[in-house]
N, C-alpha and C positions, 0 to 999 in steps of 0.2 A: 946434386941429384934432385933437389927440391925445385929449382927453376925449370928443369926439364919436365917435371910432373905438372907444374902449373901451366906450362906452354901446351902440353898435351890436352889438358882439360879446357884450356882457352880455345883451342882449335875445334874441339868438339861442340862448343856452343854454336858455331856457324855451320857445322856439318849437317845437323838435323834440319834447320830451316832450308838449307840448300836442297836436301833430299825431298822435303815437302814441296818446294816450288817445282822441282823436276817431276814429281808425281802428278801435280795439278796439271802441268802442261802436257804430260804424257796421256792423261785421261781425256784430253780435248780432241775432237775431230774437226779439222779445218772446214770452214763453211763452204769452201770451193768443192769439197768432196761430197757435200750434201745437196747442193742446189741442182735442180733439173734444168734442162733446156738452156744451157749456157752457150753464148756465141764465142767465137775464137778471139774476137777483139771487142772491146767495149764500145767502139764507135760503129760497130756493125749494127745497122738498123733493119736488117732483113726481118720481115714479119709474115712472109708468105712462102710456103714450101710446097713443091709439087710432090704429091704422094704417089709412090709406085705401088698402088694398091693391088694385091694379087687378085687373080680371077676368082669368081665365086667357088666355094668349096665343092668338090666333086664327091658324090656319094660313093662309099666304099663298103666292102663286105663287113658284116657285123654292126653297121650303123643301124639306128632305129629311127623310123619315120612315123610321125603322128599324121594320120590321114583321116579326113572326114568328108563325107559327101552331104550336101544340103540341097533341098528342093522345097517348093511350096507345099507339097503334100508329103508328110512324113512317111506315110505307109508305102509310098512308091520308092523311097530311097533308103529306108532303114536297113534293108537286107544287105546294103553295101558296107554298113558300119558295124563295128564290133558291139557297140552299145547304141541304144536309141537316144534321141536328143533329150527326152524326158529324164533319162538316168545319167546324163553327162555331169551333173553336179556332184556325183559320187566319185568322179575321177579327176580330182583337182590336185592331188599330190604327186610327187615325182615317181613313186613306186607304181601307183595305179596307171599313170600315163605311160610308163615304160611297159607295163604288162599288157596294155591295150594299144601298143604300137606295132608296127610291122618291121621285123628284123630282116635285113638284107643278107641272103645266104652267101656261101663261099663263092658261088658263081655269079653273084651280082643281081639276083632276082628277088622280088617280093611276091608272095602268093596272095593276090587280092581276090576277095569274094566275087563270084559270078564271072569276072573277067579272066581270072586265072593268073599264070605267071607273067610278070612284067619285068623286063630288064631295066634296072635303074643305075647300075654301076657306071661311074664316070659321068653321070648327069648332075647338073645343079638341081637344087630344090625347085627352082622355077621350071626347069625342063621336065622334072618328074611330074609336076602339077599339070603341065601341058599334055604330057603323054596320058595321064590318068583321065584328064578332061575329055580327050579324044575318044578313049575307050568307053567311058561312062555315057557319053552322048549317043552311043550306038544303042543304048538301052532306055535312056531317059532324056526328056527335054527340060530345058531351063534349070540346069543344076549348077552348083558351085562346088569346086574342089578346093579343100584347104590342106596344105602340106607343110609340116614344120619338122625341123631336126629335133629329136628328143635328147640325144646324147652329146650336146654341145657343152663339154666340160673342160675346165682349165685347172691344172694343178699348180699351186704356188708354194714353194718351199724356201727355206733358208732364213735370211735376215728380214723377215716381214712380221708385222705385229699379229697377223691372224692367218698363219699358214693353213693350207687345206685344199680341198677340191671344191671349186666353184661351179655352180650350174648357171649357165647364161641363158636368159629368156629373151634374147633379141638376135637379130640376124648377124650383127657384127659388133665387135668390141675391140678397142685398142689396148695397148699394153698399160697405159696409165689408168684407164678405167678398171682393168683387171687388178692392178696393184691397189687401187683405191678400195676395191671390194675386199681385199685382204688386209685393209687397215694401213696401207702404205709401207714403204721400206723403213727399217730402223735407221738410226744415225750411224750405225756401224756397218751398214750394207755397202758393198763395193759397187757403186752405181756405174763405174766405168767398165765393168765386165759382168753384166747380168746374162746368165746362160739361158737360152731358149732352146728347148728340145722339141723338135717337130717331127711328126711321123710322115714318112714318104713311102712311095711304092717300093723302094729298095731297102727300107729300114728306118732308122732314126738319124736325124741330122741335128748337130749341135751348133748353134749360132751365138756369138757373143755380141751383146748390144751395149753401147755406151749411152746411158740415159742422161749423162751430164751435158751432152751436146744437143743443140737445138735441131740439128739436121736429122735426128732420129725420126722426126715426123715424116720425112720423105723416104724413109726406109721401106723396103718391101715387107719387112717383118714388123712393121708398126702395128698392123692389125693381126689379131689372134685367129687361130684356126682351131677347130675341134680337137681335143686331146693334146693340146700344147702343154708343155711343162715349163714353168719359169723357176729358175733357181738363182737366188741372190746370195753370193758368197760373202763372208765377213771380211772386213778390212783386217790387215795384219795387226793393227793397233789393238784390236779387241782382246787379244790373248793376255795383255797386261793393262788394258784400260778398264774404265768403269762406266757403265751407263749412268749411274747416279753416284757421284763421287762421295765416299764415306768420310766426310770431314770430321764428324764426331769421333769416329774410331781413330783416325790419324792424330787428331789433337790429343786424344786420351793417351795414345801410345807415346807421343812426344812428351807430354807432361810426366808420364811414368819414367821415361828415359832421363829427363832432366833431374827428377828427384833422386834416381839411382846415382847419377853422376855427382850430384851435390853430396849425397850420402858418402860415397867412396872418397870423394875429395876431402 
């Protein structure tokens, strides 16, 4: 009976180190799953990709447009603007810009001072600028029209270091720039299947993007559109892996287990 008991405790000495090694490897995410822009083969030296960039965004109902008219004489153009140029420094944050923007109604019109209702639905920002310039030129000479999108926002959720709603202050932004604004993906993000939710005329469309592949640059979904949602799902390994492996806790548990084994032995 005694030899069997010794054999049992002898085998336990190797069991705990084996479990520790398995836990360490289980907590590691392979580098191949973390790297962006990988080529299919190492000898692939492709460094140029033709991007299928979508057409400029078309204005839709409930969009908000920042519109300002400028001229050499402020008194002649200030009645086109919600605020005068001397007070524009007061309107520099998101809330004030939104409150002083023009909302596109359900029929696709904006109600512009003096000019009246102007149809802007399905026009690009540049086309809206041209339409406004034509209308304003009927009243004033030597004017300049400025039109910007106010509600260019992107929502980023899931395995990112800084999830939230991002406000974009530029005409275009690609998916890597958007992720960089959110602090990048975590090591446990599934880069092979990042969900992009995009609003369309018929509803919402879900597209899955593989950020591990270099040819994502040539995808028509490489550039973001207003109100896009990016969701990075976690890898399956996360449910039993650790972002920071608790070595101290594991070694403490092993030490305690060894002491108990020696005690009962």
